[in-house]
ROTIKOL-64834 format. One record per atom (N, C-alpha, C): residue number from 1; x, y, z. Coordinates in nm, 2 decimals, padded with zeros to 4 digits, always signed. Each point is the difference from the previous one (the first is absolute). Last residue first. Example, Ala and Ser with C-alpha at 12.3 -4.5 7.8 and 13.67 -1.06 7.14 Angstrom:
<lumbas>
[lumba 2 [+01.28 -00.22 +00.71]] [lumba 2 [+00.09 +00.11 +00.00]] [lumba 2 [-00.08 +00.11 +00.08]] [lumba 1 [+00.03 -00.57 -00.01]] [lumba 1 [-00.09 +00.12 +00.00]] [lumba 1 [+00.09 +00.12 +00.00]] 
</lumbas>
This chain:
<lumbas>
[lumba 83 [-00.83 -00.59 +00.43]] [lumba 83 [+00.11 -00.07 +00.08]] [lumba 83 [+00.01 +00.05 +00.14]] [lumba 82 [-00.34 +00.16 -00.28]] [lumba 82 [+00.01 -00.13 -00.04]] [lumba 82 [+00.10 -00.07 +00.08]] [lumba 81 [-00.04 +00.47 +00.06]] [lumba 81 [-00.13 -00.07 +00.05]] [lumba 81 [+00.00 -00.16 -00.04]] [lumba 80 [+00.34 +00.30 -00.17]] [lumba 80 [+00.02 -00.03 +00.14]] [lumba 80 [-00.12 -00.07 +00.07]] [lumba 79 [-00.05 +00.11 -00.47]] [lumba 79 [+00.13 -00.10 +00.02]] [lumba 79 [+00.02 -00.03 +00.16]] [lumba 78 [-00.30 +00.35 -00.13]] [lumba 78 [-00.06 -00.14 -00.03]] [lumba 78 [+00.12 -00.11 +00.02]] [lumba 77 [+00.12 +00.44 +00.06]] [lumba 77 [-00.08 -00.03 +00.12]] [lumba 77 [-00.07 -00.16 -00.04]] [lumba 76 [+00.29 +00.21 -00.33]] [lumba 76 [+00.08 -00.04 +00.13]] [lumba 76 [-00.10 -00.05 +00.11]] [lumba 75 [-00.18 +00.18 -00.40]] [lumba 75 [+00.06 -00.14 -00.01]] [lumba 75 [+00.06 -00.03 +00.11]] [lumba 74 [-00.18 +00.40 +00.00]] [lumba 74 [-00.09 -00.08 +00.02]] [lumba 74 [+00.04 -00.15 -00.02]] [lumba 73 [+00.31 +00.36 -00.04]] [lumba 73 [-00.04 -00.02 +00.14]] [lumba 73 [-00.12 -00.10 +00.01]] [lumba 72 [+00.14 +00.12 -00.43]] [lumba 72 [+00.11 -00.08 +00.06]] [lumba 72 [-00.04 -00.02 +00.14]] [lumba 71 [-00.28 +00.27 -00.25]] [lumba 71 [+00.00 -00.15 -00.04]] [lumba 71 [+00.10 -00.08 +00.07]] [lumba 70 [-00.01 +00.47 +00.07]] [lumba 70 [-00.10 -00.06 +00.07]] [lumba 70 [-00.02 -00.14 -00.05]] [lumba 69 [+00.35 +00.24 -00.19]] [lumba 69 [+00.02 -00.02 +00.14]] [lumba 69 [-00.12 -00.06 +00.07]] [lumba 68 [-00.02 +00.10 -00.47]] [lumba 68 [+00.10 -00.11 +00.03]] [lumba 68 [+00.02 -00.02 +00.17]] [lumba 67 [-00.28 +00.35 -00.16]] [lumba 67 [-00.07 -00.12 -00.02]] [lumba 67 [+00.10 -00.12 +00.03]] [lumba 66 [+00.16 +00.43 +00.02]] [lumba 66 [-00.09 -00.02 +00.11]] [lumba 66 [-00.07 -00.13 -00.01]] [lumba 65 [+00.30 +00.14 -00.34]] [lumba 65 [+00.06 -00.02 +00.11]] [lumba 65 [-00.08 -00.04 +00.11]] [lumba 64 [-00.20 +00.15 -00.38]] [lumba 64 [+00.06 -00.14 -00.03]] [lumba 64 [+00.07 -00.05 +00.12]] [lumba 63 [-00.17 +00.45 -00.01]] [lumba 63 [-00.10 -00.09 +00.02]] [lumba 63 [+00.05 -00.15 +00.00]] [lumba 62 [+00.30 +00.33 -00.12]] [lumba 62 [-00.04 +00.01 +00.15]] [lumba 62 [-00.11 -00.09 +00.03]] [lumba 61 [+00.11 +00.05 -00.45]] [lumba 61 [+00.11 -00.07 +00.08]] [lumba 61 [-00.02 +00.00 +00.15]] [lumba 60 [-00.30 +00.23 -00.30]] [lumba 60 [-00.01 -00.14 -00.01]] [lumba 60 [+00.11 -00.07 +00.09]] [lumba 59 [-00.11 +00.49 -00.06]] [lumba 59 [+00.00 -00.06 +00.13]] [lumba 59 [-00.02 -00.14 -00.01]] [lumba 58 [+00.15 +00.46 -00.29]] [lumba 58 [-00.04 -00.12 -00.02]] [lumba 58 [+00.02 -00.09 +00.13]] [lumba 57 [+00.00 +00.56 -00.18]] [lumba 57 [+00.03 -00.11 +00.10]] [lumba 57 [-00.06 -00.12 -00.02]] [lumba 56 [-00.07 +00.41 -00.24]] [lumba 56 [+00.11 -00.07 -00.05]] [lumba 56 [+00.05 -00.10 +00.08]] [lumba 55 [-00.48 +00.13 +00.07]] [lumba 55 [+00.06 +00.09 -00.07]] [lumba 55 [+00.14 -00.09 -00.05]] [lumba 54 [-00.21 -00.30 +00.28]] [lumba 54 [-00.06 +00.14 +00.02]] [lumba 54 [+00.10 +00.10 -00.06]] [lumba 53 [-00.13 -00.58 -00.04]] [lumba 53 [+00.09 +00.13 -00.03]] [lumba 53 [-00.08 +00.12 +00.04]] [lumba 52 [-00.06 -00.52 -00.04]] [lumba 52 [+00.00 +00.06 +00.13]] [lumba 52 [+00.09 +00.13 -00.02]] [lumba 51 [-00.20 -00.39 -00.29]] [lumba 51 [+00.02 +00.12 -00.03]] [lumba 51 [-00.01 +00.10 +00.13]] [lumba 50 [-00.05 -00.50 -00.10]] [lumba 50 [-00.08 +00.08 +00.09]] [lumba 50 [+00.01 +00.14 -00.02]] [lumba 49 [+00.21 -00.36 -00.27]] [lumba 49 [-00.15 +00.05 -00.04]] [lumba 49 [-00.06 +00.08 +00.10]] [lumba 48 [+00.45 -00.18 +00.06]] [lumba 48 [-00.01 +00.10 -00.09]] [lumba 48 [-00.14 +00.05 -00.04]] [lumba 47 [+00.20 -00.36 +00.30]] [lumba 47 [-00.07 +00.11 +00.07]] [lumba 47 [-00.02 +00.12 -00.10]] [lumba 46 [+00.23 -00.43 -00.09]] [lumba 46 [-00.13 -00.04 +00.06]] [lumba 46 [-00.08 +00.12 +00.04]] [lumba 45 [+00.45 +00.05 -00.15]] [lumba 45 [-00.10 +00.00 -00.12]] [lumba 45 [-00.13 -00.05 +00.06]] [lumba 44 [+00.38 +00.00 +00.27]] [lumba 44 [-00.05 +00.13 -00.01]] [lumba 44 [-00.12 -00.01 -00.10]] [lumba 43 [+00.28 -00.40 +00.04]] [lumba 43 [-00.10 +00.04 +00.13]] [lumba 43 [-00.08 +00.13 -00.01]] [lumba 42 [+00.32 -00.09 -00.34]] [lumba 42 [-00.09 -00.10 +00.00]] [lumba 42 [-00.11 +00.01 +00.11]] [lumba 41 [+00.39 +00.30 -00.01]] [lumba 41 [-00.12 +00.03 -00.10]] [lumba 41 [-00.10 -00.12 -00.01]] [lumba 40 [+00.44 -00.03 +00.26]] [lumba 40 [-00.13 +00.09 +00.06]] [lumba 40 [-00.12 +00.01 -00.09]] [lumba 39 [+00.43 -00.23 -00.12]] [lumba 39 [-00.07 -00.07 +00.13]] [lumba 39 [-00.11 +00.06 +00.05]] [lumba 38 [+00.24 +00.18 -00.39]] [lumba 38 [-00.04 -00.14 -00.02]] [lumba 38 [-00.06 -00.06 +00.11]] [lumba 37 [+00.15 +00.44 +00.05]] [lumba 37 [-00.11 +00.00 -00.10]] [lumba 37 [-00.03 -00.15 -00.02]] [lumba 36 [+00.39 +00.09 +00.24]] [lumba 36 [-00.14 +00.02 +00.07]] [lumba 36 [-00.11 -00.02 -00.07]] [lumba 35 [+00.41 -00.02 -00.23]] [lumba 35 [-00.03 -00.12 +00.07]] [lumba 35 [-00.11 +00.02 +00.10]] [lumba 34 [+00.12 +00.36 -00.27]] [lumba 34 [-00.05 -00.10 -00.08]] [lumba 34 [-00.02 -00.13 +00.07]] [lumba 33 [+00.18 +00.38 +00.23]] [lumba 33 [-00.13 +00.01 -00.04]] [lumba 33 [-00.06 -00.11 -00.09]] [lumba 32 [+00.45 +00.00 +00.11]] [lumba 32 [-00.08 -00.04 +00.13]] [lumba 32 [-00.15 +00.04 -00.03]] [lumba 31 [+00.31 +00.10 -00.34]] [lumba 31 [+00.01 -00.15 +00.03]] [lumba 31 [-00.10 -00.04 +00.12]] [lumba 30 [-00.13 +00.44 -00.26]] [lumba 30 [+00.13 -00.04 +00.06]] [lumba 30 [-00.02 -00.15 +00.02]] [lumba 29 [-00.36 +00.29 -00.15]] [lumba 29 [+00.08 -00.06 -00.11]] [lumba 29 [+00.14 -00.06 +00.05]] [lumba 28 [-00.33 +00.22 +00.28]] [lumba 28 [-00.07 -00.12 -00.05]] [lumba 28 [+00.09 -00.08 -00.10]] [lumba 27 [+00.12 +00.44 +00.17]] [lumba 27 [+00.00 -00.11 +00.11]] [lumba 27 [-00.06 -00.13 -00.05]] [lumba 26 [+00.03 +00.46 -00.24]] [lumba 26 [+00.08 -00.13 -00.04]] [lumba 26 [+00.01 -00.10 +00.11]] [lumba 25 [-00.11 +00.45 +00.21]] [lumba 25 [+00.00 -00.03 -00.16]] [lumba 25 [+00.08 -00.11 -00.04]] [lumba 24 [-00.23 +00.04 +00.48]] [lumba 24 [+00.11 +00.02 -00.08]] [lumba 24 [-00.01 -00.01 -00.14]] [lumba 23 [-00.35 -00.08 +00.31]] [lumba 23 [+00.05 +00.13 +00.03]] [lumba 23 [+00.13 +00.03 -00.07]] [lumba 22 [-00.22 -00.44 +00.00]] [lumba 22 [-00.07 +00.11 -00.09]] [lumba 22 [+00.05 +00.14 +00.02]] [lumba 21 [+00.15 -00.37 +00.27]] [lumba 21 [+00.07 +00.02 -00.13]] [lumba 21 [-00.06 +00.10 -00.09]] [lumba 20 [-00.19 -00.17 +00.43]] [lumba 20 [+00.08 +00.13 +00.01]] [lumba 20 [+00.08 +00.03 -00.14]] [lumba 19 [-00.28 -00.39 +00.03]] [lumba 19 [-00.08 +00.13 +00.02]] [lumba 19 [+00.09 +00.12 -00.02]] [lumba 18 [+00.21 -00.42 +00.05]] [lumba 18 [-00.07 +00.01 -00.13]] [lumba 18 [-00.07 +00.13 -00.01]] [lumba 17 [+00.15 -00.10 +00.42]] [lumba 17 [+00.11 +00.03 -00.08]] [lumba 17 [-00.06 +00.02 -00.14]] [lumba 16 [-00.30 -00.19 +00.28]] [lumba 16 [+00.02 +00.14 +00.05]] [lumba 16 [+00.11 +00.05 -00.09]] [lumba 15 [-00.09 -00.45 -00.06]] [lumba 15 [-00.10 +00.07 -00.05]] [lumba 15 [+00.02 +00.16 +00.04]] [lumba 14 [+00.31 -00.30 +00.19]] [lumba 14 [+00.02 +00.00 -00.16]] [lumba 14 [-00.12 +00.08 -00.06]] [lumba 13 [-00.04 -00.10 +00.45]] [lumba 13 [+00.13 +00.09 -00.02]] [lumba 13 [+00.01 +00.02 -00.15]] [lumba 12 [-00.31 -00.32 +00.11]] [lumba 12 [-00.05 +00.14 +00.03]] [lumba 12 [+00.10 +00.09 -00.02]] [lumba 11 [+00.14 -00.44 -00.03]] [lumba 11 [-00.08 +00.04 -00.13]] [lumba 11 [-00.07 +00.14 +00.04]] [lumba 10 [+00.25 -00.20 +00.35]] [lumba 10 [+00.08 +00.04 -00.10]] [lumba 10 [-00.07 +00.07 -00.13]] [lumba 9 [-00.25 -00.18 +00.37]] [lumba 9 [+00.08 +00.12 +00.04]] [lumba 9 [+00.08 +00.06 -00.12]] [lumba 8 [-00.21 -00.42 -00.05]] [lumba 8 [-00.09 +00.11 -00.01]] [lumba 8 [+00.06 +00.12 +00.02]] [lumba 7 [+00.27 -00.37 +00.08]] [lumba 7 [-00.02 +00.02 -00.14]] [lumba 7 [-00.12 +00.10 -00.02]] [lumba 6 [+00.11 -00.11 +00.43]] [lumba 6 [+00.11 +00.07 -00.04]] [lumba 6 [-00.04 +00.01 -00.16]] [lumba 5 [-00.30 -00.25 +00.23]] [lumba 5 [-00.01 +00.14 +00.04]] [lumba 5 [+00.11 +00.08 -00.07]] [lumba 4 [-00.01 -00.46 -00.07]] [lumba 4 [-00.09 +00.07 -00.08]] [lumba 4 [-00.01 +00.14 +00.05]] [lumba 3 [+00.31 -00.27 +00.25]] [lumba 3 [+00.04 +00.03 -00.15]] [lumba 3 [-00.11 +00.06 -00.08]] [lumba 2 [-00.09 -00.12 +00.43]] [lumba 2 [+00.07 +00.11 +00.00]] [lumba 2 [+00.05 +00.02 -00.14]] [lumba 1 [-00.26 -00.36 +00.08]] [lumba 1 [-00.08 +00.11 +00.00]] [lumba 1 [+00.09 +00.12 -00.01]] 
</lumbas>
């Protein structure tokens, strides 16, 4: 269970860094940006239809992080209840 918690934590950090790359010109074209796009965009594409934008601000990544955290806590609760 500790391994799963660490994976969720690292993926959350990757999502936050991916979001911060939008502040830097060419951030998504760097090697780190391309790597993060490969691992983050499949998950983030699940939330594209929500259109959580207010002006130029897009809150899809924030919502995706919240859903990931809630889902992982629910999974941890189910696993701990079983064992």
